[in-house]
C-alpha positions in Angstrom: 0.0 0.2 0.4 1.6 3.2 -1.2 1.1 6.3 0.9 1.2 9.1 -1.6 1.8 12.8 -0.6 -0.5 15.3 -2.4 1.3 18.4 -3.6 -1.5 21.2 -4.8 -0.2 23.9 -6.7 -1.9 27.2 -6.6 -0.4 30.5 -7.7 3.3 28.5 -7.4 2.4 27.5 -3.5 1.6 24.3 -2.1 -1.7 24.6 -0.5 -4.5 22.3 0.7 -8.4 22.8 -0.1 -11.7 22.0 1.5 -14.1 20.2 -0.8 -12.1 21.9 -3.6 -13.0 25.4 -2.9 -10.2 27.6 -4.3 -11.3 30.3 -1.7 -10.8 27.9 1.0 -7.0 27.5 0.5 -4.7 26.9 3.3 -0.8 28.0 2.3 1.7 25.1 3.5 4.5 26.2 1.7 5.8 29.0 -0.6 8.5 26.4 -1.9 6.7 23.3 -3.6 10.3 21.9 -4.6 11.2 22.0 -0.8 7.9 20.4 0.3 8.8 17.6 -2.1 12.2 16.8 -0.8 10.5 16.6 2.8 8.2 14.1 2.0 11.0 12.0 0.0 13.1 12.3 3.1 10.0 10.8 4.8 9.8 8.0 2.8 7.3 8.9 0.1 7.7 6.4 -3.0 5.3 8.5 -5.1 4.1 12.1 -5.6 0.8 13.3 -6.4 1.0 16.9 -8.1 -2.1 18.7 -9.0 -2.1 22.0 -11.0 -5.2 23.7 -9.1 -5.3 26.7 -11.4 -4.7 24.5 -14.3 -7.7 22.4 -13.3 -9.9 25.7 -13.3 -8.4 27.3 -16.3 -8.2 24.1 -18.7 -4.7 24.6 -19.3 -1.4 24.5 -17.6 -0.8 27.1 -15.1 2.1 25.9 -12.5 4.5 24.4 -15.0 7.7 26.2 -13.6 7.0 24.7 -10.2 6.3 21.5 -11.4 9.9 21.6 -13.5 11.3 22.6 -10.2 9.8 19.5 -8.3 10.8 17.0 -10.9 14.5 18.4 -10.5 14.4 17.8 -6.8 12.8 14.5 -7.1 15.6 13.5 -9.7 18.4 14.5 -7.8 17.0 12.8 -4.9 16.8 9.6 -6.6 20.4 9.9 -8.3 21.7 10.6 -4.8 20.2 7.5 -3.0 20.6 5.0 -5.6 16.9 5.0 -6.4 16.1 4.2 -9.9 12.9 5.9 -10.3 10.5 7.7 -7.8 7.2 8.1 -10.0 5.3 11.5 -9.9 1.9 11.5 -11.1 0.2 15.0 -12.4 -3.2 16.2 -12.8 -5.2 19.4 -13.6 -5.8 21.2 -16.7 -4.5 18.6 -19.0 -6.8 18.6 -22.2 -4.4 17.7 -25.2 -2.0 15.3 -26.2 0.8 18.1 -26.8 0.4 18.7 -23.3 0.7 15.4 -22.2 3.9 14.5 -24.2 5.5 17.7 -22.9 4.9 16.7 -19.2 6.2 13.2 -19.8 9.3 14.7 -21.6 9.8 16.7 -18.5 9.8 13.7 -16.3 6.3 13.1 -15.2 5.5 9.5 -14.8 1.8 9.5 -14.8 -0.8 12.0 -16.3 -3.9 12.3 -14.5 -6.8 13.3 -16.8 -10.2 13.9 -14.9 -12.7 16.6 -16.2 -11.5 15.9 -19.9 -12.0 12.2 -19.7 -15.8 12.7 -18.7 -16.4 15.5 -21.2 -14.1 14.3 -23.9 -13.9 10.5 -23.7 -12.3 10.5 -27.2 -9.5 12.3 -25.7 -8.7 9.8 -23.2 -9.0 7.2 -25.5 -6.4 8.9 -27.9 -4.1 9.4 -24.9 -4.1 5.8 -23.8 -3.4 4.9 -27.4 -0.3 7.5 -27.5 1.0 7.0 -24.3 0.3 3.7 -23.0 1.0 2.8 -19.5 1.0 6.4 -18.7 -2.6 7.5 -18.2 -4.5 7.5 -15.0 -8.0 8.5 -15.0 -9.3 10.7 -12.1 -12.8 10.3 -11.1 -14.4 12.5 -8.5 -17.5 11.6 -7.1 -20.3 12.7 -4.8 -22.8 10.3 -3.8 -21.7 8.2 -6.7 -22.1 10.6 -9.4 -18.9 12.1 -11.3 -18.0 15.9 -10.8 -16.0 18.1 -13.3 -14.4 21.4 -13.6 -12.7 21.3 -10.3 -15.6 20.0 -8.6 -17.5 22.8 -9.4 -20.1 20.9 -11.6 -21.8 17.4 -11.3 -22.3 15.3 -14.3 -25.1 12.5 -14.5 -22.5 9.8 -15.0 -22.2 6.8 -12.3 -18.4 6.5 -11.2 -18.8 2.6 -12.0 -20.3 2.9 -15.4 -17.4 5.5 -16.4 -14.4 3.4 -14.8 -15.5 0.2 -16.6 -15.7 2.2 -19.8 -12.2 3.7 -19.3 -10.8 0.6 -18.2 -11.5 -0.9 -21.8 -9.8 2.1 -23.2 -6.3 0.9 -21.4 -6.0 3.6 -18.5 -3.2 2.4 -16.1 -5.3 2.9 -12.8 -8.0 5.3 -11.3 -7.7 7.8 -8.6 -10.7 7.7 -7.1 -11.8 10.8 -4.7 -14.9 11.3 -2.7 -15.3 15.0 -2.8 -17.5 15.3 -0.1 -14.4 13.8 2.4 -11.6 15.8 0.7 -9.8 17.9 3.0 -12.1 17.0 5.8 -10.2 14.5 7.5 -13.3 12.3 8.4 -12.0 9.0 6.9 -12.0 7.8 3.6 -15.1 6.2 2.1 -13.9 2.7 2.1 -17.0 0.9 1.0 -17.2 3.1 -2.3 -13.6 2.6 -2.9 -13.9 -1.0 -2.2 -17.2 -1.3 -4.7 -15.3 0.6 -7.6 -12.0 -1.6 -7.0 -14.2 -4.6 -7.2 -15.9 -3.7 -10.3 -12.7 -3.1 -12.5 -9.5 -5.0 -13.1 -6.9 -2.2 -12.9 -5.7 -0.6 -9.5 -7.5 1.7 -7.6 -5.9 4.5 -5.9 -7.8 6.2 -3.1 -8.1 9.6 -2.3 -9.9 12.0 0.3 -10.6 12.0 4.0 -7.5 10.5 5.2 -6.9 11.6 8.7 -5.4 9.2 11.0 -3.4 5.9 11.0 -6.4 3.9 11.3 -7.8 5.0 8.0 -4.4 4.0 6.6 -4.9 0.5 8.4 -8.6 0.3 7.1 -7.2 0.6 3.8 -4.6 -1.9 4.1 -7.2 -4.7 5.3 -9.3 -4.4 1.9 -6.1 -4.0 -0.3 -6.5 -7.1 -2.1 -9.7 -5.8 -3.4 -7.5 -4.0 -5.7 -6.5 -1.0 -4.2 -2.7 0.0 -4.5 -2.5 3.3 -2.8 -3.8 6.6 -1.0 -3.1 10.0 -1.5 -2.5 11.9 1.7 -3.0 15.5 2.0 -4.0 17.4 4.8 -3.6 15.0 7.3 0.2 14.9 6.6 0.7 18.6 6.5 -1.3 19.1 9.7 0.5 16.3 11.5 -2.4 14.1 12.3 -0.8 11.3 10.4 3.1 10.9 10.1 3.8 9.8 6.8 7.3 7.7 7.5 5.3 5.7 10.5 2.3 5.1 8.6 4.4 3.7 5.6 6.3 1.4 7.7 2.7 0.4 9.1 1.3 0.0 5.9 4.3 -2.4 4.7 3.9 -4.2 7.8 0.3 -5.0 7.3 0.7 -5.7 3.6 4.0 -7.5 3.4 6.1 -4.8 1.5 3.4 -4.2 -1.0 4.7 -1.6 -3.4 8.1 -1.3 -1.8 
């Protein structure tokens, strides 16, 4: 079970939102690259980046911060004899040229969210052009998928879209319960397991992690197809210690993801 620190970028800073509200942003660092290094030193094996401005604008807005993070990640990996520390990125990615540019810069996985729902043909083309590098992000409330930085609700059922996109060849699914994101009220285990059981590709849980018990609860259902969990406000505010939580996850899942 991978614990994946989230670095949400707004105006070049590392922030956290409550339920996707840009007006409810807490700035945790003005140097996202230093924040990335901090999480790497805490034992992070993958990083989750979100271009929040990009998600709302529909085009990349924090590329300089992203590049600085990638440079830090590469240097850390080289200094510590690590072959690769994957970095996944979402937010405002709407065309193949942007995907190619980010992959060339060193991003490992591109997360397609709103564009996947609004323009499934784009997601299909992306999976064909960049196999193994495309993750679909499904953000939902009460089983229905939201788009546009969670500001709009679609009529699509999460599981229906997940099955469809699995057929396109996406690498995995990041599933966020937006009613819980940033609220630290616990992960929606039931909904996450239900989704994971419906598809054969891995699911990464997101939204609501608060304390170690939340990680332990996910580890208990890892065999359903849940490979990781994105950690945000909990690790920034200290209710969850990333290093010890990853150690505990390894202990419970026999080193899976190491």
